[in-house]
C-alpha positions, 0 to 999 in steps of 0.5 A: 468451561471456565478455562475454555472461556479464559483461553478464548478471551486471551486469544481474542485479546492478542488477535483482535486489536491487529485485526480491527486495525487492518479490517477497517480500511478499504480501497475507495479508488485508484487511478493511474496516470502516465507522465510522459515528460518524466517517464513516470507511472503515477498511482493516485489511491484513496482509502476509506477508514470504516472503523471507529478509530483512526487508522494510523501507524502503530510502529515505534522506533528510536528515531525522530522522523518516522512518517507513519504509514507507507503505501507502495505498489508491488508489480506483477511480472508483466508490469515489472517487465516495463518498469525500472526495478530497485537493484540489490533487493530481495523484494520486487520493487519498482524504482520510486520517483516520489510519494505522499499522502495522509499519514493517518485516516480518521474514522469515517474519512477518506485518505489520499496517497500517491506513488510514482515509479520510473518507466524503463527508458524506451518503454511504451506508455500504452503498454505500461498503462495496460499493465498498471493494474498487474500489481498489489497495493501494500500498506506498510507500517514500519517494516511490516506489511499490514494490508494488501489490496491485489488489483485486477489487471486490465490487460 
């Protein structure tokens, strides 16, 4: 019995710290805007930290200017067909045009992020807006995806 409890507590020690970090965050709201003059699809994303500790990057690296948590939107096939994509990547990524947000979210608070992506030349803004939720919001810490929020497409 003692060995079983030791085994369970050892597993909990290694698993639960990462579990707490990602399970304490939820998607509060997401709005999309088409910026016609610049041919951009913009996402405004709010997330809430429902946990007892700040939600922040745990990634460490030897450089000086790491910006903390990164929020990106991974397109589904229908949205990807309307957007400019990054070439020479094994990942399906829309061409980024800008982003920003709070690098961390304090306990019980909400953080705001925005990301902007380039619409294909000649793309129909109504079609892009229709398929904007054919996507998944990713929270990335360093090079690791730590949380995914699949969105419901409204097509």
